[in-house]
Every structure is written in C-alpha cells, then in structure tokens.
N, CA, C and O of each residue as an XYZ file, in Angstrom:
512
protein
N      24.331    -23.797    -12.210
C      23.779    -22.689    -11.437
C      25.325    -22.146    -11.863
O      26.345    -22.781    -12.133
N      25.079    -20.842    -11.811
C      25.867    -19.933    -12.292
C      26.394    -19.017    -11.127
O      25.693    -18.884    -10.124
N      28.095    -18.128    -11.271
C      28.123    -17.922    -10.322
C      27.248    -16.932     -9.347
O      26.879    -17.343     -8.247
N      26.937    -15.616     -9.797
C      25.879    -15.331     -9.622
C      24.944    -15.755     -8.768
O      24.894    -15.264     -7.640
N      24.384    -16.374     -9.025
C      23.228    -17.788     -8.397
C      23.862    -18.487     -7.129
O      23.101    -18.594     -6.168
N      24.784    -18.839     -7.026
C      25.160    -19.336     -6.487
C      26.314    -18.010     -4.960
O      26.818    -18.213     -3.855
N      26.258    -17.502     -5.355
C      26.724    -16.277     -4.102
C      25.214    -15.879     -3.770
O      25.007    -15.991     -2.562
N      23.923    -15.381     -4.601
C      22.767    -15.371     -4.195
C      22.084    -15.913     -3.005
O      21.578    -15.350     -2.034
N      22.286    -18.026     -3.566
C      22.345    -18.489     -2.455
C      22.814    -18.622     -1.464
O      22.040    -18.980     -0.575
N      24.329    -18.408     -1.071
C      24.986    -18.185      0.288
C      24.458    -16.864      0.990
O      24.535    -16.732      2.212
N      23.980    -16.004      0.257
C      24.151    -14.978      0.876
C      22.880    -14.908      1.365
O      22.625    -14.170      2.316
N      22.018    -15.607      0.818
C      20.744    -15.662      1.351
C      20.601    -16.535      2.332
O      19.952    -16.003      3.232
N      20.926    -17.733      2.616
C      20.886    -19.007      3.548
C      21.641    -17.841      4.201
O      21.285    -17.728      5.374
N      22.537    -16.960      3.851
C      23.490    -16.347      5.142
C      22.397    -15.418      6.868
O      22.569    -15.349      8.085
N      21.125    -14.808      5.617
C      21.142    -14.060      6.145
C      19.713    -14.823      6.698
O      19.023    -14.210      7.512
N      19.372    -15.920      6.320
C      17.997    -16.381      6.450
C      17.666    -16.738      7.886
O      16.525    -16.692      8.346
N      19.334    -17.290      8.921
C      19.107    -16.956     10.329
C      18.411    -15.984     11.723
O      17.209    -15.799     11.532
N      18.565    -15.793     12.122
C      17.555    -14.877     12.890
C      19.028    -14.704     13.810
O      19.245    -13.639     14.389
N      19.972    -15.808     13.879
C      20.248    -15.989     15.231
C      22.206    -15.060     14.123
O      23.013    -14.479     14.848
N      22.405    -15.123     13.075
C      23.235    -14.839     11.974
C      22.595    -12.867     11.818
O      23.344    -11.905     11.990
N      20.912    -12.761     11.423
C      20.929    -11.315     11.667
C      21.293    -10.641     12.721
O      21.750     -9.516     12.524
N      21.179    -11.186     14.208
C      21.364    -10.510     15.478
C      23.002    -10.298     15.192
O      23.434     -9.163     14.988
N      23.881    -11.460     15.192
C      25.374    -11.161     14.604
C      25.904    -10.171     13.657
O      26.970     -9.555     13.662
N      24.924    -10.162     12.855
C      24.823     -8.613     11.833
C      25.040     -7.474     12.760
O      26.103     -6.896     12.991
N      23.611     -7.195     13.358
C      23.438     -6.457     13.631
C      24.017     -5.980     15.132
O      23.544     -5.031     15.758
N      25.232     -6.894     15.633
C      25.234     -6.269     16.555
C      26.884     -6.050     16.448
O      27.693     -5.757     17.328
N      27.028     -6.254     15.321
C      28.494     -5.949     14.583
C      28.336     -4.768     13.941
O      29.265     -3.980     13.763
N      26.949     -4.548     13.494
C      26.691     -2.960     12.291
C      27.059     -2.274     13.684
O      28.159     -1.727     13.766
N      26.431     -2.273     14.492
C      25.893     -1.174     16.290
C      27.289     -0.866     16.864
O      27.511     -0.022     17.732
N      28.567     -1.977     16.030
C      29.681     -1.570     17.106
C      30.734     -1.527     16.499
O      31.827     -1.507     17.065
N      30.569     -1.505     15.236
C      31.497     -1.079     14.224
C      32.554     -1.810     14.217
O      33.361     -1.654     13.301
N      32.915     -3.290     15.778
C      33.946     -4.059     14.760
C      33.687     -4.874     16.284
O      33.528     -4.327     17.375
N      33.695     -6.079     16.039
C      33.457     -7.184     16.944
C      33.919     -8.619     17.952
O      33.242     -9.487     17.402
N      34.442     -9.108     18.740
C      35.346    -10.354     18.849
C      34.246    -10.868     18.791
O      33.147    -10.331     18.932
N      34.692    -12.740     18.424
C      33.863    -13.963     18.685
C      33.101    -13.572     20.078
O      31.888    -13.368     20.131
N      34.114    -13.488     21.361
C      34.419    -13.306     22.323
C      32.964    -12.188     22.797
O      31.987    -12.678     23.365
N      33.035    -10.712     22.465
C      32.444     -9.980     22.499
C      31.042     -9.902     22.157
O      30.161     -9.152     22.577
N      31.014    -11.196     20.977
C      29.535    -11.331     20.771
C      29.177    -12.281     21.238
O      28.024    -12.674     21.061
N      29.981    -12.878     21.913
C      29.076    -14.247     22.911
C      28.527    -13.579     24.040
O      27.561    -13.958     24.702
N      29.094    -12.734     24.183
C      28.718    -11.749     25.846
C      27.258    -11.259     25.610
O      26.341    -11.138     26.422
N      27.296    -11.019     24.327
C      25.721    -10.858     23.798
C      24.825    -11.196     23.743
O      23.826    -10.806     24.347
N      24.970    -12.275     22.765
C      23.664    -13.745     22.808
C      23.794    -14.498     23.731
O      24.485    -14.389     24.744
N      22.825    -15.643     23.250
C      22.029    -16.688     24.194
C      22.831    -17.610     22.955
O      22.342    -17.926     21.871
N      23.934    -17.871     23.363
C      24.649    -18.792     22.485
C      26.307    -18.720     22.698
O      26.714    -17.661     23.177
N      27.060    -19.498     22.463
C      28.142    -19.752     23.073
C      29.114    -18.822     21.798
O      28.727    -18.439     20.694
N      30.440    -18.662     22.433
C      31.570    -18.440     21.055
C      31.841    -19.232     20.469
O      32.641    -18.791     19.643
N      31.666    -20.403     20.300
C      31.658    -21.516     18.878
C      30.341    -21.109     18.357
O      30.396    -20.871     17.150
N      29.537    -21.002     18.718
C      28.124    -20.527     17.520
C      28.265    -19.696     16.705
O      28.089    -19.659     15.487
N      28.854    -18.476     18.004
C      29.368    -17.566     17.321
C      30.365    -17.460     16.297
O      30.564    -16.539     15.504
N      30.807    -18.276     16.405
C      32.520    -18.367     15.089
C      31.921    -19.418     14.390
O      32.670    -19.585     13.427
N      30.752    -20.448     14.291
C      30.324    -20.645     12.952
C      29.308    -19.980     12.125
O      28.966    -20.011     10.943
N      28.860    -19.203     13.486
C      27.626    -17.998     12.247
C      28.581    -17.114     11.840
O      28.659    -17.115     10.611
N      29.603    -16.098     12.545
C      30.596    -15.466     11.658
C      31.146    -16.865      9.915
O      31.047    -16.709      8.698
N      31.482    -17.616     10.467
C      32.094    -17.874      9.650
C      30.974    -18.082      8.136
O      31.343    -18.012      6.964
N      29.971    -18.268      8.496
C      28.697    -18.529      7.409
C      28.866    -17.246      6.556
O      28.989    -17.185      5.333
N      28.840    -15.914      7.744
C      28.474    -14.955      7.131
C      30.239    -14.288      6.440
O      30.370    -13.572      5.447
N      30.553    -14.434      6.689
C      32.593    -14.560      6.096
C      32.414    -15.234      4.434
O      32.394    -14.576      3.394
N      32.316    -16.484      4.553
C      31.301    -17.003      2.757
C      30.724    -16.497      2.344
O      31.032    -16.539      1.153
N      29.783    -15.804      2.497
C      28.949    -14.656      2.139
C      29.220    -13.587      1.893
O      28.662    -12.859      1.072
N      30.215    -13.320      2.645
C      30.943    -11.742      2.141
C      30.507    -10.480      2.765
O      30.931     -9.326      2.703
N      29.824    -10.877      3.197
C      28.723     -9.546      4.573
C      29.820     -9.538      5.292
O      30.379     -8.492      4.962
N      30.633    -10.207      6.277
C      31.866     -9.982      7.546
C      33.335     -9.633      6.790
O      33.314     -9.504      5.566
N      34.282     -9.520      7.331
C      35.557     -9.893      7.429
C      36.294     -9.547      8.719
O      36.394     -8.515      9.382
N      36.880    -11.060      8.857
C      37.887    -11.007      9.704
C      39.288     -9.742      9.618
O      39.543     -9.555      8.428
N      39.991     -9.080     10.327
C      41.163     -8.982     10.889
C      41.600     -8.987     12.036
O      41.099     -8.406     12.999
N      43.151    -10.040     12.014
C      43.702    -10.420     13.179
C      43.845     -9.161     14.186
O      42.882     -8.460     13.875
N      44.358     -8.677     14.956
C      45.273     -7.965     15.500
C      45.945     -8.739     17.290
O      45.743     -8.364     18.445
N      46.423     -9.426     16.954
C      47.344    -10.022     18.307
C      46.875    -11.415     18.324
O      47.358    -12.195     17.503
N      45.894    -11.861     19.253
C      45.043    -12.647     19.111
C      44.251    -13.354     19.312
O      43.990    -14.475     19.749
N      43.567    -11.799     18.580
C      42.068    -11.762     18.728
C      41.807    -11.098     17.240
O      42.391    -10.132     16.747
N      40.758    -11.903     16.675
C      40.170    -11.711     15.778
C      38.625    -10.820     15.526
O      37.555    -11.319     15.874
N      38.727     -9.343     14.825
C      37.757     -8.754     15.354
C      36.947     -8.699     13.810
O      37.434     -9.223     12.808
N      36.011     -8.180     13.816
C      34.944     -9.234     12.876
C      34.412     -7.450     12.853
O      34.338     -6.811     13.903
N      34.032     -6.748     11.289
C      33.727     -5.947     10.656
C      32.549     -6.534      9.678
O      32.397     -7.666      9.218
N      31.855     -5.463      9.549
C      30.666     -5.409      8.151
C      31.864     -5.104      6.774
O      32.996     -4.631      6.876
N      31.322     -5.447      5.835
C      32.042     -5.296      4.278
C      30.928     -4.234      3.837
O      30.149     -4.832      3.094
N      30.637     -3.239      3.955
C      30.161     -2.068      3.563
C      29.479     -2.675      1.885
O      28.283     -2.904      1.705
N      30.525     -2.833      0.854
C      30.522     -2.902     -0.017
C      29.464     -3.935     -0.628
O      28.659     -3.789     -1.548
N      29.747     -5.043      0.210
C      28.750     -6.200      0.214
C      27.338     -6.327      0.388
O      26.617     -7.072     -0.275
N      26.927     -5.467      1.431
C      26.059     -5.136      2.070
C      24.725     -4.908      0.758
O      23.762     -5.599      0.425
N      25.167     -3.853      0.381
C      24.673     -3.746     -1.773
C      24.856     -4.493     -2.362
O      25.030     -3.912     -3.434
N      25.002     -5.719     -2.584
C      25.090     -6.240     -3.518
C      24.430     -7.609     -3.184
O      24.098     -8.451     -4.018
N      24.261     -7.719     -1.549
C      23.088     -8.434     -0.659
C      21.674     -7.925     -0.512
O      20.798     -8.757     -0.277
N      21.266     -6.289     -0.657
C      20.394     -5.809     -0.403
C      19.584     -6.274     -1.811
O      18.407     -6.633     -1.798
N      20.660     -6.185     -3.379
C      20.311     -5.998     -4.523
C      19.457     -7.320     -4.965
O      18.365     -7.362     -5.531
N      20.563     -8.718     -4.390
C      20.415     -9.816     -4.086
C      19.003    -10.560     -3.693
O      18.336    -11.569     -3.920
N      19.032     -9.217     -2.868
C      17.246     -9.950     -1.821
C      16.280     -9.365     -2.635
O      15.237     -9.869     -3.052
N      16.810     -8.055     -2.852
C      15.263     -7.293     -4.021
C      14.639     -7.674     -5.120
O      13.450     -7.393     -5.269
N      15.438     -8.471     -6.193
C      15.190     -9.627     -6.796
C      14.700    -11.142     -6.646
O      13.982    -11.770     -7.423
N      15.186    -11.500     -5.629
C      14.094    -12.601     -5.180
C      12.568    -11.745     -4.229
O      11.626    -12.494     -3.968
N      12.507    -10.893     -3.982
C      11.490    -10.311     -3.165
C      10.432    -10.291     -4.471
O       9.234    -10.577     -4.455
N      11.478     -9.745     -5.911
C      10.378     -9.319     -7.270
C      10.135    -10.839     -7.768
O       9.281    -11.114     -8.611
N      10.742    -11.529     -7.326
C      10.277    -12.800     -8.665
C       9.367    -13.413     -7.181
O       8.952    -14.546     -7.425
N       9.008    -12.979     -5.867
C       8.041    -13.781     -4.564
C       7.026    -13.081     -5.093
O       6.020    -13.749     -5.332
N       6.978    -11.761     -5.389
C       6.163    -10.948     -5.844
C       5.258    -11.609     -6.902
O       4.352    -12.314     -6.459
N       5.392    -11.463     -8.412
C       5.583    -12.069     -9.400
C       4.635    -13.410     -8.563
O       3.460    -13.313     -8.211
N       5.221    -14.207     -8.448
C       5.112    -15.236     -7.702
C       3.430    -15.591     -7.064
O       2.458    -16.275     -7.386
N       3.910    -14.481     -5.787
C       1.939    -14.629     -4.952
C       1.076    -13.959     -6.267
O      -0.080    -14.380     -6.213
N       1.199    -13.409     -6.970
C       0.537    -12.208     -8.057
C      -0.439    -13.055     -9.247
O      -1.515    -12.737     -9.754
N       0.472    -14.312     -9.451
C      -0.044    -15.315    -10.137
C      -1.328    -16.173     -9.306
O      -2.447    -16.336     -9.794
N      -0.786    -16.796     -7.615
C      -1.182    -17.049     -7.143
C      -2.500    -16.647     -7.172
O      -3.414    -17.238     -7.748
N      -2.604    -15.217     -6.280
C      -3.926    -14.364     -6.018
C      -4.699    -14.576     -7.328
O      -5.894    -14.871     -7.321
N      -3.866    -14.393     -8.632
C      -5.032    -14.294     -9.822
C      -5.561    -15.247    -10.221
O      -6.562    -15.289    -10.936
N      -4.438    -16.836     -9.457
C      -5.599    -17.905     -9.739
C      -6.524    -18.068     -9.327
O      -7.568    -18.378     -9.900
N      -6.250    -17.822     -7.827
C      -7.817    -18.009     -6.932
C      -8.698    -17.434     -6.978
O      -9.823    -17.861     -6.717
N      -8.318    -15.913     -7.447
C      -9.763    -15.008     -7.620
C     -10.440    -15.851     -8.983
O     -11.644    -16.066     -8.848
N      -9.743    -16.422    -10.449
C     -10.290    -16.655    -11.372
C     -10.890    -17.655    -10.851
O     -12.078    -17.567    -11.160
N     -10.608    -19.005     -9.916
C     -11.139    -20.147     -9.276
C     -11.905    -20.086     -8.718
O     -12.753    -20.936     -8.446
N     -11.724    -18.366     -8.197
C     -13.472    -18.173     -7.204
C     -15.064    -17.384     -7.837
O     -16.235    -17.185     -7.516
N     -14.032    -17.140     -8.985
C     -15.163    -16.238    -10.090
C     -15.837    -17.584    -10.487
O     -16.805    -18.035     -9.876
N     -15.223    -18.223    -11.612
C     -15.470    -19.800    -11.878
C     -16.871    -20.024    -10.797
O     -18.039    -19.695    -11.006
N     -16.121    -20.868     -9.296
C     -17.125    -21.302     -8.445
C     -18.701    -20.606     -8.313
O     -19.713    -21.297     -8.430
N     -18.733    -19.235     -8.071
C     -19.855    -17.970     -8.472
C     -20.630    -18.127     -9.281
O     -21.786    -17.718     -9.173
N     -20.171    -18.770    -10.309
C     -20.929    -18.651    -12.023
C     -21.232    -19.961    -11.725
O     -22.399    -19.926    -11.338
N     -20.896    -20.924    -11.694
C     -21.792    -22.414    -11.740
C     -23.056    -22.350    -10.887
O     -24.190    -22.522    -11.332
N     -22.576    -21.941     -8.915
C     -23.599    -22.040     -8.021
C     -24.352    -20.929     -8.778
O     -25.503    -21.345     -8.640
N     -24.477    -19.603     -9.605
C     -25.717    -18.704    -10.157
C     -26.466    -19.687    -11.042
O     -27.645    -19.996    -10.865
N     -25.450    -20.291    -12.298
C     -26.368    -21.353    -12.450
C     -27.021    -22.054    -12.390
O     -27.954    -22.203    -13.178
N     -26.682    -23.009    -11.068
C     -27.850    -23.999    -10.543
C     -28.678    -23.500     -9.976
O     -29.800    -24.004     -9.997
N     -28.412    -22.285     -9.241
C     -29.197    -21.226     -8.647
C     -30.773    -21.216     -9.367
O     -31.910    -21.551     -9.033
N     -29.951    -20.488    -10.820
C     -31.533    -20.110    -11.565
C     -31.858    -20.905    -12.422
O     -32.405    -20.486    -13.442
N     -31.528    -22.705    -12.179
C     -32.130    -23.861    -13.134
C     -32.989    -24.146    -11.949
O     -33.991    -24.780    -12.279
N     -32.903    -23.823    -10.394
C     -33.476    -25.216     -9.800
C     -35.074    -23.690     -9.544
O     -36.255    -23.994     -9.378
N     -34.612    -22.430     -9.591
C     -35.264    -21.204     -9.734
C     -36.544    -21.402    -10.765
O     -37.618    -20.932    -10.391
N     -36.480    -22.114    -12.120
C     -37.237    -22.263    -12.433
C     -37.429    -20.921    -13.671
O     -36.574    -20.038    -13.751
N     -38.540    -20.940    -14.487
C     -38.758    -19.610    -15.214
C     -39.967    -18.397    -14.238
O     -40.975    -18.224    -13.553
N     -38.871    -17.909    -14.878
C     -40.262    -16.400    -14.234
C     -40.818    -15.793    -15.090
O     -40.857    -15.633    -16.310
N     -41.232    -15.495    -14.212
C     -43.079    -14.769    -14.797
C     -42.959    -13.405    -14.040
O     -43.876    -12.585    -14.096
C-alpha cells in the first residue's frame, strides 16, 4: 500500500465518524478550542473528545498548540484541501462503480424483457 493510500485511508477514517465531523465543525466555527470546551458543547465526555482529536490529528486535520496547561486545537487548513481532493477521488471511484452497476442492471432488465417478449410471441402463435 502506498503512502498516499495510507494517508487517504486515515483521512477517510477520520471523517467517516459523525462525532468527529461535529468536532471539526465546532473547531472551524470557533477557530480554536480546548478538549474541555468541545466536551461542553458535545454529548460525550472530554476523554471521548480527546480520542476523536487524536484521530483527527493523526489524519492531519487538526493540530494542538499548548498554552500553559491547556492544549488548544485548530484546523489545519492546508490539509483540508488534501482531504477534499482525497474525498473527490473516492467519490469519482464510487461514481464509476455505481455507473457500472446501473449499466449491468439495465442490460439485465433488457434481456429479461426480450425473453418475456419472445415467450409471449411463441404462445400467441402466428397472426393472420
């Protein structure tokens, strides 16, 4: 597996979870937040927030900056562009897969219709 594929997987894993997306949305809205401040606005504990932040940090989406005893998290805007491109690649692959499934299903439906029409014509017999 290539380094880019591993990075893409970490990114997709990070944003796949709706709780992590909520964390990202809050940080984006406030610019910078501590895990305690995030937990105050979310329906889960500070420890759960810290785990989500660790995943987001590994994916390169957020970064922590120590200020005294607190760590303040902010979005890494340069990595959001990378994330958007990675997600666009995944979306394009899925679009191609779904198009192939659609084409296969339509071809199968046409074949079934053709068989029904042939059987119907055979049963009807010759017309005068």
